[in-house]
Steps between C-alpha positions, in 0.01 A plus 500: 500500500658824378476835673454832325735783591355848465800709606769400245627790281415457131547495209845358441618352171479121488821317414336342194372830359613584147742793502656734242673648320354396168779385269291504181491841337822605669327579830292782349178368656455450874396156621324399712218751458353448847449236767209334679445247784653162429589330830261264685200595287177315577401363160253258348689183406436169322417241769677204327839665536436656841401212725132554423500865607298762311720785629864530598773757568715549191803721433653618174471748218201290389324642805601860429384487139131422575498780758595748227267342243211525744579863580518579129158342450353709782655817355364415155154462653541833678647677193369320188653770277855435627745300292717221648802733503304767689409239760861387524608862542246558779624194689862611461480868592294427811727229641670516839848392606631172634697510825819345361674837465487849352253564219785672309738205520514341153517156659167570673350640178604182320312307772177697519481690172258784565402346833245271666148525356254719690159451334298776666755759389522346152125554456560876490864561394469857367727450197567199279762409238339356187668304220352319203583272210732741320688591820586136558591444134739794530644345817558174311666693217750633752567169674462218244526418130150351498326801343558586134713803415207638299274496806768653723570777249127572477469521878797737521341712228181517707697641795540184709834470676684173437709544815367238744550740793223715351228235526215677681483293817485606864870441561826622349802282424819579309744211486770679299513872569796668322547816702153646446165385367147637480192279520142596418177405678131592462240503779121517484279653768242236605401692813164659556617859450767710335821498699851644513785259574855583606794267448748398770803269493644284776815292481707502177821585686779599261258623231357835405132429423284763328125455441353726232250644546513458876133594533208354304143633498255255347127509440302181558596252228785721372839351410830690519864403445806570708870415478755389755869570428761299691859628501766305686722694739660263753288183473708179471542373146340167407292497819131575534384807693139515616241759588136604480313758293176619662232727353300658786179702482401520866242227452721249318859379506580319174834324544730331249824312579818582307819300441792627291837340421764740361761376252810641334381404152191355338551298184306222329577148622525385139469620142450293186547549128575335167836658418390855427612776740331501842449812714375516856468762771655509846424742784766616744469522878842658560742764371834382365673302231326220312617220276311230313698212346400199293551133573447224246325449266543121502304235308346207680692176535252226405489165682241270336390183673210280600343452842266235638217549746567531870241259647526660845401851383736625770705817516775563248831381647826325421338169595162542328422171315582508127624860517771608255806666661696743281835633631585868447820681596464867593801733500503880476124506447291801603162350407398144421168387354376143453177454303265235365227573245165337428567483125794264555301228682211267423159665528361483852833428668582671827873534569654666804847651534740549790866596536754382757847616598647189651222360719334839562200603294545858375191532283186323385204545267188283510200640313211296358665490156849434364581873470752524785777748579767538769711817521814547710645847561879514552524123561805366683757337272482122509336185370120496483240238412181583311222249568225440242217310670215327316237601755210412269608314187326240284781239505779716354541841334780691328617834641763765428673675792600857409794636701623860489811598696551877477850631573619846598553667162329536163639506147171495307300757702583870530352693793457878482391665826520827698823555694340698784201441725273778626258412779147473363629527144470245222741364242474291186713190449545390139607149399627413153607156378739353246610158375194312622408174328138488375248272673721479810392583853749727679519615861693783657466781752568866569678559831499830689769675706574843645380464859444219748159339510409510131246235388577172331587511129224527240475170313512526120318227308 
């Protein structure tokens, strides 16, 4: 027989709770959005799996999710004209803080998001952040290659920002701030009367934060935009700084969490082309000298073979049944890539890939297809073993292992780049190529120098 304690401080973040930052999109969207009760929740359960009980105490994010879904349903009933994103915004801006630490600590923000749900306050939030189909398409344009260039160009022409930090949600996240950046948001007055809101900032130590305009007067149903400009002063590089932006009217406090990670340079993780010149933009987060140098390009070394099915369907390893082990020696390599492709195997085959240095696994790839890839940055010189595992194979299938070992210099790629960095400024890097063999897949990189803490090289495919 359990007792119920009524004097225990709450809420605290459960150990199993999903926490940020979000890696997809470069950290330019805050996750989680918010949090809800998920520990010892009295829930209806299936009697066969619960000793015949109709109800039991469950814990997990599967308990938090129905709390939020139920609150959203109640809000939709209360406000049938609200969209799902308006409901999400209301739940976020009205949240309250967990007791794990300061609301401005980025670690706490990555636990609670905008805070713990508070349904009575969410019913009348004052302002909401709305976003629709085109806003999310623009976000995908800025974070993936899944939207056609034609659609992305059309959205940009219609005035939609393709920067993922500009998605109109009730939080602000910048995962790669180069000195200074401005984000845009729009709010809609869903209160019962016209109101004037004033902006205030807490936290964000080491940043100069400017909200413009700092005062918004909105009629009922009116939407207005504002910008927030973040400029790094003393904030640590490559670490998140947190804070809160609150719009207050006297009757409402509409709060949004903020997380920003300053960097010395922003550059694309990879660029691709077919042999014609490639140009890409970088943005500087420091003042000083700058150098960009090429490495590679190198063609793939091809290792064809056949692999039989692993009847155990276990993890890829040196001892996986029927796996093919391919030795590779790495010396003076700045970037190594090992790849398998669906077109090289029998239809329906599922191969997995892993890489070992000695007996230590240093990389693995195990999707539901045979398109697998392992990348090693600045690998230690030595003897490696690439394992091709027939995770799901009909008897036997051919395969071709592609191996690229990029060195530290380039003879077939010329890099032209600025020689000086100016904080907040941009520069264009031009790549031109010579002596490439047609119908050959090359790999290289562009490495950066000039100050400590510059990002990893941009991969050139």
